[in-house]
C-alpha positions as CSV (number, residue, x, y, z in Angstrom):
1,M,0.1,-0.3,-0.1
2,A,1.2,3.4,-1.1
3,T,2.0,6.0,1.2
4,V,0.7,9.9,0.7
5,K,4.7,10.7,1.1
6,E,5.4,8.0,-1.5
7,T,2.5,9.6,-4.0
8,L,3.9,13.1,-3.6
9,N,7.4,11.9,-4.2
10,S,5.9,10.4,-7.5
11,I,4.6,13.7,-8.7
12,I,7.6,16.0,-7.4
13,A,9.6,13.2,-10.0
14,R,7.2,13.7,-12.7
15,F,8.2,17.4,-12.3
16,E,11.9,17.1,-12.4
17,S,11.2,15.0,-16.1
18,G,9.5,17.5,-17.1
19,D,6.5,15.1,-17.4
20,V,3.7,17.7,-15.5
21,P,2.9,20.2,-18.3
22,K,1.7,17.7,-20.3
23,A,-0.3,15.5,-17.8
24,I,-2.1,19.1,-17.1
25,A,-3.0,19.2,-20.4
26,Y,-4.7,15.6,-20.6
27,A,-6.0,16.4,-17.3
28,M,-8.0,19.0,-18.9
29,L,-10.0,16.8,-20.9
30,P,-12.1,14.4,-18.4
31,V,-14.3,12.3,-19.8
32,P,-18.0,13.0,-18.5
33,N,-20.3,10.5,-16.2
34,V,-17.6,8.4,-15.1
35,P,-16.0,9.5,-11.1
36,S,-12.8,10.4,-12.2
37,A,-14.7,13.6,-14.1
38,N,-15.2,15.2,-10.6
39,W,-11.5,14.2,-9.0
40,S,-9.4,17.2,-8.3
41,L,-6.8,18.2,-10.9
42,L,-4.0,16.3,-8.8
43,N,-5.7,13.0,-9.0
44,R,-6.7,13.3,-12.9
45,M,-2.9,14.3,-13.2
46,I,-2.0,11.0,-11.6
47,M,-4.5,9.1,-13.5
48,A,-3.3,10.6,-16.9
49,M,0.3,9.9,-16.0
50,A,-0.6,6.6,-15.4
51,G,-1.8,6.4,-19.1
52,T,-5.9,6.0,-18.6
53,F,-9.0,8.7,-18.4
54,D,-10.9,6.4,-16.2
55,A,-9.4,4.9,-12.8
56,R,-12.0,3.0,-10.2
57,G,-11.8,1.5,-6.9
58,I,-12.7,-2.4,-6.6
59,R,-16.0,-1.7,-5.4
60,Q,-16.8,0.4,-7.9
61,W,-16.1,-1.6,-10.6
62,N,-17.9,-4.0,-9.3
63,S,-21.0,-2.1,-9.3
64,V,-20.7,-1.8,-13.2
65,G,-20.1,-5.4,-13.7
66,R,-16.5,-5.2,-14.3
67,R,-13.9,-7.0,-12.2
68,V,-10.1,-6.0,-11.6
69,K,-7.7,-8.7,-13.4
70,K,-5.6,-10.7,-11.3
71,G,-2.2,-9.3,-11.2
72,A,-3.1,-5.8,-11.6
73,K,-0.8,-2.9,-10.5
74,A,-3.1,-0.2,-8.3
75,L,-2.2,3.6,-8.9
76,Y,-2.6,5.7,-5.7
77,I,-5.0,8.8,-5.5
78,L,-5.0,11.2,-2.7
79,V,-8.1,11.6,-0.6
80,P,-9.2,13.9,2.1
81,R,-9.5,12.5,5.9
82,F,-12.0,14.0,8.0
83,L,-12.3,13.9,11.6
84,K,-15.6,14.5,13.6
85,Q,-15.0,16.7,17.1
86,Q,-17.0,18.5,19.4
87,T,-17.4,22.2,19.5
88,K,-17.5,24.1,22.6
89,Y,-21.3,24.7,22.2
90,G,-21.7,20.7,22.3
91,D,-22.3,20.1,18.2
92,E,-20.5,17.8,15.8
93,E,-18.1,19.4,13.1
94,E,-15.8,17.9,10.6
95,I,-12.5,18.8,10.3
96,L,-9.9,17.9,7.8
97,A,-7.2,15.6,9.8
98,G,-5.2,15.2,6.2
99,F,-4.7,13.0,3.5
100,M,-4.6,9.5,3.1
101,A,-3.3,7.6,-0.5
102,R,-6.6,5.3,-1.9
103,P,-5.9,2.4,-4.3
104,V,-7.8,2.6,-7.9
105,F,-7.3,0.5,-11.3
106,K,-7.1,1.5,-14.7
107,V,-9.9,0.6,-17.2
108,Q,-7.8,-1.0,-19.2
109,D,-6.8,-3.6,-16.2
110,T,-10.4,-4.7,-15.8
111,E,-12.5,-7.2,-17.4
112,G,-16.6,-7.6,-17.7
113,E,-19.3,-5.8,-19.1
114,P,-18.7,-3.4,-21.6
115,L,-19.0,0.3,-21.0
116,D,-20.7,3.2,-23.0
117,Y,-18.6,6.5,-22.3
118,G,-21.0,8.0,-24.8
119,L,-17.4,9.4,-26.8
120,P,-18.1,10.7,-30.0
121,E,-16.4,8.9,-32.9
122,V,-13.2,9.4,-34.7
123,P,-14.6,9.8,-38.3
124,P,-13.1,6.3,-40.2
125,D,-12.5,8.8,-43.2
126,L,-10.4,11.1,-41.4
127,P,-7.5,12.0,-44.0
128,L,-4.5,10.8,-43.0
129,L,-5.8,8.9,-40.5
130,E,-3.8,5.7,-41.6
131,R,-0.5,7.8,-41.0
132,A,-1.6,8.1,-37.3
133,E,-2.0,3.8,-37.5
134,E,0.7,3.4,-39.1
135,W,3.0,4.9,-36.5
136,G,1.5,3.2,-33.7
137,I,-0.8,6.3,-32.7
138,S,-4.2,5.7,-30.9
139,V,-6.8,8.5,-32.0
140,H,-9.2,9.3,-29.3
141,A,-12.7,11.6,-29.6
142,V,-13.3,13.3,-26.4
143,P,-16.7,15.3,-25.6
144,G,-15.7,19.0,-26.1
145,P,-15.1,21.9,-25.7
146,W,-12.4,22.3,-23.3
147,S,-9.4,24.2,-22.6
148,F,-7.4,22.4,-25.6
149,Q,-9.0,21.1,-28.6
150,G,-6.6,18.4,-29.3
151,C,-3.0,17.3,-27.8
152,F,-0.7,14.6,-28.7
153,Y,0.9,12.9,-25.5
154,Q,3.6,11.3,-26.9
155,E,5.0,9.0,-24.5
156,K,1.9,7.1,-24.8
157,K,1.4,7.6,-28.5
158,W,-2.0,9.0,-28.4
159,I,-3.9,12.0,-29.7
160,V,-6.9,13.1,-28.0
161,L,-9.6,15.5,-30.2
162,A,-11.9,17.4,-28.5
163,T,-13.4,18.8,-32.2
164,P,-13.8,17.1,-35.4
165,E,-12.3,19.5,-37.5
166,E,-9.3,18.2,-39.5
167,T,-7.1,21.1,-38.6
168,V,-6.4,20.6,-35.1
169,F,-6.1,16.4,-36.1
170,F,-3.6,17.6,-38.6
171,H,-1.9,20.0,-36.1
172,E,-1.3,16.7,-33.7
173,L,-0.5,14.8,-36.4
174,S,2.5,17.1,-37.1
175,H,3.2,17.1,-33.9
176,A,3.8,13.4,-33.9
177,A,5.8,13.6,-37.3
178,H,7.9,16.4,-35.5
179,A,8.2,14.2,-32.7
180,R,9.6,11.2,-35.0
181,L,12.1,14.0,-37.0
182,L,13.4,15.0,-33.7
183,G,13.4,11.9,-31.4
184,T,11.5,13.4,-28.7
185,L,9.5,16.9,-28.3
186,A,10.6,19.8,-25.7
187,P,8.4,19.8,-23.0
188,G,5.1,22.5,-22.7
189,Q,4.6,24.6,-25.3
190,D,7.5,25.4,-27.3
191,W,7.1,28.2,-29.8
192,R,9.1,26.8,-32.3
193,Q,7.3,23.4,-32.4
194,E,4.0,25.3,-32.2
195,I,4.2,26.8,-35.3
196,V,5.5,23.9,-37.1
197,A,2.3,21.9,-36.2
198,E,-0.3,24.7,-37.1
199,L,1.6,25.7,-40.3
200,S,2.0,22.2,-41.5
201,A,-1.9,21.5,-40.7
202,A,-2.7,24.6,-42.7
203,A,-0.7,23.4,-45.3
204,L,-2.3,19.7,-45.1
205,C,-5.7,21.2,-45.4
206,A,-4.6,22.7,-48.7
207,I,-2.6,19.7,-50.3
208,V,-5.9,17.0,-48.9
209,G,-8.4,19.3,-50.6
210,K,-10.2,20.3,-46.9
211,T,-11.4,24.0,-47.1
212,T,-11.3,25.1,-43.8
213,K,-12.5,28.0,-42.1
214,S,-9.8,28.4,-39.5
215,L,-7.1,30.7,-41.1
216,G,-7.4,33.4,-39.1
217,N,-7.1,31.3,-35.7
218,S,-4.2,29.9,-37.3
219,Y,-2.8,33.1,-38.0
220,R,-3.1,34.6,-34.7
221,Y,-2.2,31.0,-33.3
222,I,0.9,31.1,-35.0
223,S,1.1,35.4,-34.2
224,D,1.0,34.4,-30.6
225,Y,4.0,31.8,-30.7
226,A,6.2,33.9,-32.5
227,K,5.6,36.9,-30.6
228,Q,6.8,34.7,-27.4
229,A,10.4,34.6,-29.8
230,G,10.4,38.7,-30.8
231,L,9.3,37.6,-34.4
232,S,6.2,38.8,-36.7
233,P,3.9,36.1,-37.9
234,V,6.0,35.8,-41.3
235,Q,9.7,35.6,-39.4
236,G,8.4,33.1,-37.4
237,C,7.4,31.0,-40.3
238,L,9.8,31.5,-42.1
239,Q,12.2,30.5,-38.8
240,V,10.4,27.0,-39.2
241,L,10.1,26.4,-42.8
242,N,12.7,24.0,-43.3
243,D,11.3,21.8,-40.4
244,V,7.7,22.3,-41.7
245,E,8.8,21.0,-45.5
246,K,10.4,17.8,-43.6
247,V,7.2,17.0,-41.5
248,L,4.9,17.5,-44.7
249,K,7.2,15.3,-46.8
250,L,6.9,12.1,-43.5
251,I,3.6,12.7,-43.0
252,L,2.8,12.5,-47.1
253,K,5.4,10.0,-48.2
254,G,5.9,12.0,-51.3
255,E,9.4,12.5,-51.4
256,Q,11.0,9.6,-49.3
257,K,12.5,7.3,-51.5
258,K,13.8,10.3,-53.3
259,A,15.6,11.5,-49.9
260,E,16.6,7.9,-48.8
261,S,18.6,7.6,-52.3
262,E,20.1,11.4,-52.2
263,Q,21.1,9.8,-48.5
264,V,22.8,6.6,-49.9
265,V,25.0,8.9,-52.8
266,T,26.1,11.4,-50.3
267,V,27.3,8.8,-47.4
268,G,31.1,9.0,-47.5
269,L,31.4,12.5,-48.6
270,P,33.1,15.0,-46.1
271,L,30.6,16.9,-43.8
272,S,31.0,20.7,-42.9
273,G,30.4,21.4,-38.8
274,S,30.1,19.2,-36.4
275,S,6.6,17.9,-25.5
276,L,2.2,17.1,-24.2
277,A,2.3,19.4,-27.2
278,A,-1.4,20.6,-27.7
279,R,-3.6,23.0,-29.5
280,R,-5.3,25.3,-27.6
């Protein structure tokens, strides 16, 4: 049984590794009509870092016809502990005496009756959905609107969408492609990564023939992040143009073979010189 101290230490370790901003982003997208939707942000973060959107105690799972699988490992949330005491007037009152760690189990670690979350479905004809599947990325739809329209959770290889707009999916898919090129994304909302994703998404809309009414939103989005680097929107786009081209090639596969053949030809030639991404 984990203690409160152990639970808190695990969260602090996540702070040090830079995972917490991504967990916060995902925790801002709770699934309605499940017990965890009413948990504190801290407990939803614990759940998100464990890689699930629904976690409950054993009795709660049993009450909906599901059983915890043998050998499943619990995760621990923090719950308040209240004590009753008498006031000087002889009445009883409850006081907060501290917190205790309570074990809960992920839905992935249960079996039994199917659960109807009432989640919207990802359109099966969503353009470029096959690219996410090829890369082993799960695409989930959640009821919206929330603080984020979508997010790419690179450790769990998830794309979470709270809107049916293709441009939001393209934005998160571009984050996934950028992560493949870089090895990993920088934690948090990095201005360069966000402009790469948004500019790539706008280009993908044009390439696949999807008309979008959100170009004005894209401009404001890019403008906000360019301002963080002291750049105008145009300057910000020019700064990342090479990265955008690589992201688009990787997603579209249009020039992959050509790039690979060029790489083979240049082998041996002397060389000169030595996130939880999310769309708001």
